[in-house]
Steps between C-alpha positions, in 0.01 A plus 500: 500500500370195319187694396716776353709252305189328375354831382828590327509164326149557370587848372831393348385233259705489176298211363180694567611818328650691791876468467810670369403456136168677541655781704767536236238525225315771691828686557583483130154634414563782749836584341386491135179692559691757703735558206206562269333723761815707540516562127136614495556717808800668335275579205247648748218274387175465689579139596848491644717305739247386758227409252722287280670330794172406664359373171806282438521353850124452519493315170786275612314423821186412308702252296645346815152463644380354172770233505533420869207646688258215441726202563303396808184438300664297224386143503169585656217322313324734262772772520701594192770766477577721200798725589449708186168640620654747747758607242222570252315711756815706569535577128141625477500671840812706434310670222310706756821670610622548144164638391513761773826636359367562150308815413411691189557873463434690179490178300842394633522177697740532792633250752519196273870434562463523876196271489698254288785499752252414775381211290858390427601529865211275595620244244856521635376446854298201386807358324700538819227333704484218246873436520572633149793711616681529167185618322432756773849647471482503120160679509640762737792562265247526217314771689810720525579436133154615393459806724859624489651397164195507276430875553853574384430311179146620433601859577701497177199385303201727569266276298580215740525692824169683448405852596475605862276766651568748777334802659708804594401799711719801436500837673654781293528877463241654273610728215847361449419258217568204727192299401604487135850388598352236734295350216803512268708318757233231542476434127876515461537231767293254298153568642170612352283740701153338521337741747574846639332709765621833638370677810624727776739314723383460862853408602853589400642151469475144629563474870498875556247653738523866394237636259576542133664820390293753309521447124553126527285226357475124508475279194395137504649312208421142399769356277541176309810358342811288534725758669646501850249666734741554797754659269230725354390609848860586588547706182174687550583583860828656388333730247501872565155618610388159627412511871434133557429168327316205647423163347249292700656171611311228316560135416559558132525138388353383172 
């Protein structure tokens, strides 16, 4: 009984960095990083709920270790402690995760926003672990302002929002003039066709197992512009003569 109490007293050591305050800081990092991860998961990004949550909590724990994990060696002759060293290593180390989310395709850089949220989540976790609660909450609010409100603003100013790229695969009936109408719809929606390839369709539509009907073809269209890609896909799918439309799910951040 006494041994159990002694062990518990060693584990529960508020003055040594293992108390309610530290647990609360980890819990706050868990909450804030979960909120950011949920937003990324809703947007169907490559790094979602679990990745952001683990990054935030892990960064907070690193800060706790940096501040409290070496208390037993303080005062030892020849031993100096610089708590900022672990924090600096977290900042540089998180770049490996962010770098893995960025890729280049057809001269378009994708994944930058998701990589930046990983970096920000790490900073928020470090702020929680360092006891800077107000700054952590403010940074989380800033994240939602940037990723939710900014697109609404920049969408009204194409020069600010920039041009996005997307690839569409469309199966359609040959001989009904559908291809010309497809291209007209793309340009009318605010996009420029940068590449086009037409071949016989091996399938009749996304998710369908039956072979393509005779007289059908598949066109692969690469578009660039400031329009709404999901809305364009919906409009194309509703066109007469179109058998199916598929847009590959990609992390189209810039």
